[in-house]
C-alpha positions as CSV (number, residue, x, y, z in Angstrom):
1,X,-0.1,-0.1,0.1
2,X,1.1,3.7,-0.8
3,X,0.3,6.5,1.4
4,X,0.7,10.2,0.9
5,X,1.5,12.3,4.1
6,X,1.6,16.0,4.6
7,X,3.6,17.1,7.6
8,X,3.2,20.0,10.1
9,X,6.5,21.3,9.0
10,X,5.6,21.4,5.2
11,X,1.9,21.3,4.9
12,X,1.9,22.1,1.3
13,X,4.5,19.3,0.4
14,X,3.3,15.8,0.0
15,X,5.6,12.9,0.9
16,X,5.3,9.0,0.0
17,X,5.2,6.3,2.3
18,X,5.3,2.6,1.3
19,X,3.7,0.0,3.5
20,X,5.3,-3.5,2.9
21,X,5.1,-6.7,4.8
22,X,8.5,-5.9,6.4
23,X,7.3,-2.2,7.6
24,X,6.9,1.2,6.4
25,X,9.5,3.4,4.6
26,X,9.6,6.9,2.9
27,X,9.7,6.1,-0.7
28,X,11.0,8.5,-3.5
29,X,7.8,9.6,-4.7
30,X,7.8,13.5,-5.4
31,X,4.4,15.4,-6.2
32,X,2.9,13.6,-9.2
33,X,6.1,11.7,-9.8
34,X,5.4,8.2,-8.1
35,X,8.2,5.8,-7.2
36,X,7.9,3.0,-4.6
37,X,11.6,2.8,-4.2
38,X,13.0,3.7,-0.8
39,X,14.3,7.4,-0.5
40,X,18.1,7.3,-0.3
41,X,18.8,10.8,0.4
42,X,16.5,10.8,3.6
43,X,16.0,7.3,4.3
44,X,13.7,6.2,7.1
45,X,12.1,2.8,8.2
46,X,10.0,1.7,10.9
47,X,7.7,-1.2,11.8
48,X,4.9,1.1,12.4
49,X,3.4,4.0,10.5
50,X,3.8,6.2,13.5
51,X,7.4,5.4,13.8
52,X,8.0,6.3,10.2
53,X,6.1,9.6,10.4
54,X,8.1,10.3,13.5
55,X,11.3,9.9,11.7
56,X,10.0,12.4,8.9
57,X,8.4,14.9,11.3
58,X,9.7,16.2,14.5
59,X,6.2,18.1,15.2
60,X,4.3,14.9,14.7
61,X,6.4,13.3,17.5
62,X,5.6,16.2,19.9
63,X,1.9,16.4,19.0
64,X,1.6,12.6,19.2
65,X,3.1,12.3,22.7
66,X,0.8,15.0,23.9
67,X,-2.3,13.3,22.3
68,X,-1.4,9.9,23.9
69,X,-0.8,11.6,27.2
70,X,-4.2,13.2,27.1
71,X,-6.1,10.1,26.1
72,X,-4.0,8.0,28.9
73,X,-4.6,10.6,31.6
74,X,-8.2,11.3,30.9
75,X,-9.5,8.1,29.9
76,X,-7.5,5.2,31.2
77,X,-10.2,2.7,30.0
78,X,-8.7,2.9,26.5
79,X,-6.0,0.5,27.5
80,X,-8.0,-2.6,28.4
81,X,-7.3,-6.3,28.3
82,X,-9.3,-7.7,25.2
83,X,-12.1,-9.7,26.1
84,X,-11.5,-13.4,25.5
85,X,-13.9,-15.2,23.1
86,X,-16.1,-17.7,25.1
87,X,-15.4,-21.2,24.1
88,X,-17.7,-24.2,24.4
89,X,-15.2,-26.9,25.6
90,X,-18.1,-29.4,26.2
91,X,-18.4,-29.6,22.4
92,X,-15.9,-32.3,21.8
93,X,-16.0,-35.8,20.2
94,X,-15.7,-39.1,21.9
95,X,-12.3,-39.5,20.5
96,X,-11.0,-36.2,21.9
97,X,-12.5,-37.1,25.4
98,X,-10.9,-40.4,25.4
99,X,-7.5,-38.7,24.4
100,X,-7.6,-36.1,27.0
101,X,-8.9,-38.2,30.1
102,X,-7.7,-41.6,29.0
103,X,-10.8,-43.6,29.5
104,X,-13.6,-44.9,27.5
105,X,-16.9,-43.6,28.7
106,X,-20.1,-42.4,27.5
107,X,-20.2,-38.5,27.4
108,X,-20.4,-37.0,30.9
109,X,-19.5,-40.2,32.7
110,X,-16.2,-40.4,34.3
111,X,-14.6,-43.0,36.4
112,X,-15.9,-43.2,40.0
113,X,-12.5,-42.5,41.3
114,X,-12.4,-39.1,39.9
115,X,-14.4,-36.0,40.7
116,X,-14.3,-33.5,37.8
117,X,-15.2,-29.8,38.7
118,X,-16.6,-30.5,42.2
119,X,-15.7,-28.3,45.1
120,X,-16.2,-28.9,48.7
121,X,-16.6,-25.1,49.4
122,X,-19.9,-23.2,49.7
123,X,-21.4,-22.7,46.2
124,X,-21.6,-19.3,44.8
125,X,-24.9,-17.7,44.5
126,X,-24.8,-16.7,41.0
127,X,-28.3,-15.0,40.7
128,X,-27.5,-12.8,43.8
129,X,-24.0,-11.8,42.2
130,X,-25.8,-11.2,38.9
131,X,-28.5,-8.9,40.4
132,X,-26.1,-7.0,42.5
133,X,-24.0,-6.1,39.2
134,X,-27.0,-5.4,37.3
135,X,-27.9,-2.6,40.1
136,X,-24.5,-1.0,39.7
137,X,-25.1,2.6,38.5
138,X,-24.4,3.4,34.9
139,X,-24.6,7.4,34.8
140,X,-21.1,7.9,33.4
141,X,-18.8,6.0,31.1
142,X,-16.4,4.7,33.9
143,X,-19.4,3.2,35.8
144,X,-20.7,1.6,32.7
145,X,-17.4,0.1,31.7
146,X,-17.0,-1.2,35.6
147,X,-20.4,-2.9,35.3
148,X,-19.6,-4.6,32.0
149,X,-16.5,-5.9,33.4
150,X,-18.1,-7.3,36.4
151,X,-20.9,-8.9,34.3
152,X,-18.4,-10.4,32.0
153,X,-16.4,-11.8,34.8
154,X,-19.5,-13.3,36.4
155,X,-20.6,-14.9,33.1
156,X,-17.1,-16.3,32.5
157,X,-16.8,-17.6,36.1
158,X,-20.4,-19.3,35.7
159,X,-19.5,-20.7,32.2
160,X,-16.4,-22.4,33.8
161,X,-18.2,-23.6,36.9
162,X,-21.1,-25.1,34.7
163,X,-18.4,-26.9,32.5
164,X,-16.6,-28.3,35.4
165,X,-20.0,-29.4,36.8
166,X,-21.1,-30.9,33.7
């Protein structure tokens, strides 16, 4: 892919950037003359687009750092762990079950000597936890995010416990 960039230092001048599988580099294009070859007089290379533009423009670096700082200072929720995709581990074949557990049995039956997924501790009250979290306030964005994270946690824990119990 080929990009055209205008920097803050030279807003009327366009510079070409080539995007390749190896990264980003300033190409030899000049105005209407297109050349995807790397620029040899003012070479720059980076694995990221921001890193390449940083090498071309000093003002971009300053503004980009301010922008990132303002986002991270005001909205810490932009940096979050991605929510894992829910898996259904109970959807496995008989062969996979035998391979994983080392026994031949009908689905859902394990040898009597093993207890899969059962804990001797007091069981959690899933409904109570769910109702408490559903009652969390949602007036502001941080409250909504906190509520959604708690709901996801309860859901994930419930699926894990149900899977172990099954």
